[in-house]
C-alpha positions as CSV (number, residue, x, y, z in Angstrom):
1,M,-0.2,-0.2,0.3
2,P,1.7,3.6,-0.7
3,H,1.6,5.9,2.2
4,Y,2.1,8.9,-0.5
5,W,-0.4,10.1,-2.8
6,W,2.5,10.5,-5.7
7,E,2.9,6.3,-5.2
8,E,-0.3,6.6,-5.7
9,V,0.1,7.8,-9.1
10,E,3.0,6.5,-9.6
11,I,1.4,3.7,-9.9
12,C,-1.3,4.3,-11.6
13,L,1.3,6.1,-14.0
14,K,3.2,2.8,-14.7
15,R,0.1,0.3,-14.9
16,D,-1.5,2.8,-17.3
17,L,1.8,3.5,-19.6
18,Y,2.2,-0.2,-19.3
19,K,-1.5,-0.8,-21.0
20,H,-0.8,2.0,-23.6
21,V,2.3,0.1,-24.8
22,S,1.2,-3.5,-24.6
23,T,-1.5,-2.7,-26.6
24,R,0.2,-0.3,-29.1
25,F,3.4,-2.5,-28.8
26,V,4.0,-2.7,-32.6
27,P,3.4,0.8,-34.3
28,L,5.6,1.7,-31.5
29,L,7.9,-0.5,-32.8
30,F,7.5,0.6,-36.6
31,V,8.4,3.9,-35.1
32,V,11.7,2.9,-33.0
33,F,12.9,1.3,-36.6
34,S,12.1,4.3,-38.8
35,I,13.7,6.7,-36.6
36,I,17.3,4.5,-36.5
37,G,16.7,3.4,-40.5
38,L,16.1,7.7,-41.2
39,Q,19.8,7.8,-39.1
40,A,21.3,4.7,-40.8
41,S,20.5,6.0,-44.1
42,G,22.2,9.5,-44.2
43,L,18.9,10.8,-46.1
44,S,17.4,13.6,-44.7
45,V,14.4,14.0,-43.3
46,H,12.7,16.0,-45.4
47,F,13.1,14.6,-48.4
48,V,12.2,10.6,-47.2
49,A,9.0,12.1,-46.0
50,N,8.6,14.1,-49.3
51,E,8.7,10.2,-50.9
52,V,6.8,8.7,-47.8
53,L,3.7,11.7,-49.2
54,N,4.5,11.0,-52.6
55,R,3.7,7.1,-52.4
56,F,1.2,7.9,-50.3
57,I,-0.7,9.5,-52.7
58,R,0.4,6.9,-55.6
59,N,-0.7,4.5,-52.9
60,G,-4.5,6.2,-52.4
61,V,-5.3,7.0,-56.3
62,M,-4.6,3.3,-56.7
63,I,-6.7,2.5,-54.1
64,L,-9.5,5.1,-55.2
65,A,-9.1,3.1,-58.5
66,L,-9.9,-0.2,-57.1
67,I,-12.9,0.8,-55.3
68,I,-14.9,1.2,-58.5
69,P,-14.6,-2.5,-59.6
70,I,-15.0,-3.8,-55.7
71,K,-18.0,-2.5,-54.9
72,A,-19.3,-3.9,-58.8
73,G,-18.6,-7.0,-57.7
74,M,-15.5,-8.1,-58.7
75,G,-12.8,-9.6,-56.7
76,I,-9.2,-9.1,-55.2
77,N,-8.1,-11.6,-56.9
78,F,-10.1,-11.5,-60.8
79,S,-7.2,-10.0,-62.7
80,I,-7.1,-7.0,-61.8
81,T,-3.3,-7.3,-61.7
82,V,-3.6,-7.7,-65.3
83,G,-4.9,-4.4,-65.3
84,A,-2.7,-3.2,-63.6
85,M,-0.6,-4.9,-65.6
86,C,-2.2,-3.1,-68.7
87,A,-1.6,1.0,-66.7
88,Q,2.1,0.4,-66.6
89,A,2.8,-1.5,-69.8
90,A,1.6,2.0,-71.3
91,F,3.5,4.4,-69.4
92,I,6.4,2.9,-70.6
93,S,5.1,2.2,-73.6
94,V,4.5,6.3,-73.8
95,V,8.3,7.1,-72.0
96,A,9.9,4.3,-74.4
97,M,8.8,6.0,-78.2
98,D,8.9,9.8,-76.2
99,I,5.9,11.4,-76.5
100,N,5.9,14.4,-75.6
101,R,2.1,15.9,-75.9
102,F,-0.2,14.5,-74.5
103,K,1.6,12.4,-72.1
104,G,-1.4,11.5,-69.7
105,V,-4.0,10.8,-72.4
106,S,-1.9,8.4,-74.4
107,V,-1.0,6.3,-71.7
108,L,-4.6,6.0,-70.9
109,L,-5.8,5.8,-73.9
110,I,-3.3,3.1,-74.3
111,A,-4.0,1.7,-70.8
112,L,-8.5,1.4,-72.3
113,L,-7.6,-0.3,-75.2
114,M,-4.6,-3.4,-74.0
115,A,-7.1,-3.4,-70.9
116,S,-10.6,-3.9,-72.8
117,V,-8.9,-6.3,-75.0
118,A,-6.9,-8.5,-71.7
119,G,-10.9,-7.6,-70.0
120,Y,-12.3,-9.2,-73.0
121,I,-10.3,-12.4,-73.3
122,I,-10.1,-12.9,-69.6
123,G,-13.7,-13.0,-69.5
124,L,-13.7,-15.2,-73.2
125,V,-11.2,-18.2,-70.3
126,L,-14.1,-17.0,-67.4
127,N,-17.0,-18.4,-68.9
128,Q,-15.6,-21.7,-69.8
129,V,-14.2,-22.1,-66.2
130,K,-17.4,-21.6,-64.5
131,G,-17.2,-22.4,-61.2
132,K,-13.3,-22.6,-61.1
133,E,-13.3,-18.2,-61.4
134,M,-11.1,-17.7,-59.0
135,I,-8.2,-20.4,-58.5
136,T,-8.3,-19.6,-62.8
137,T,-7.7,-15.3,-62.1
138,I,-4.9,-16.3,-59.7
139,I,-3.4,-18.8,-62.2
140,I,-4.2,-15.5,-64.9
141,G,-2.3,-13.3,-62.8
142,F,1.0,-15.5,-62.7
143,L,0.9,-15.9,-66.3
144,A,0.1,-12.0,-67.2
145,N,3.7,-11.7,-65.0
146,S,5.0,-13.6,-66.4
147,V,4.8,-11.8,-69.7
148,Y,5.1,-8.9,-68.1
149,Q,8.5,-9.7,-66.8
150,L,9.9,-11.2,-70.4
151,V,8.8,-8.2,-71.7
152,F,9.6,-5.0,-70.4
153,L,12.6,-7.3,-68.2
154,V,14.4,-9.3,-71.3
155,C,12.9,-7.3,-74.1
156,V,12.0,-4.3,-74.2
157,G,16.1,-3.0,-74.6
158,G,17.8,-6.0,-76.0
159,L,15.8,-6.8,-78.3
160,F,13.5,-3.9,-78.7
161,C,15.6,-0.5,-78.5
162,S,14.8,2.2,-76.6
163,S,16.6,6.3,-77.4
164,Q,15.7,6.2,-73.8
165,Y,18.8,5.9,-72.3
166,R,18.9,7.8,-69.2
167,Y,16.7,5.5,-67.3
168,I,19.3,2.6,-68.3
169,I,22.0,5.0,-67.4
170,I,21.7,4.6,-63.7
171,A,22.4,0.7,-64.0
172,R,25.5,1.1,-66.4
173,H,27.3,3.6,-63.8
174,W,25.9,1.2,-61.1
175,D,27.8,-2.4,-62.3
176,K,30.5,0.1,-63.5
177,E,31.2,0.8,-59.8
178,S,30.4,-2.8,-58.6
179,N,33.6,-3.8,-61.0
């Protein structure tokens, strides 16, 4: 039993602090590791905050883009990755073709065309496998990811040369430093 009032306050504070820390242990550990990682990286707080904000906004736009298909009844695994890969392929194509005017509209039109064709083909496949749509669309997503990586990691730059060398220079510079 505490004899003085401040001992009772101290016991209450310790109990409340333990309760708050124990219920929020993972977020607090994340914050501690983030601060340690920020110090170890040598990057400025301004730069890291700017990058976090950019990614937060970009991911927010992606989430907003997913609301319509999900509200329409489309499941997350229903080859939604194929549409995202079509958008990325359209962006890479516009940069590789060095389109200077109306880049956003060009990306939108190319992505819509590619996603529409891919969606139609996926719809034809899904009509053939009624009852097994979930596993089929997962496999379609893996197949599309493999084709995407084959085209954009192997063929682009190797077979299809681009005039946009500014995206390749960093990799070549890194390779020279490692030797």
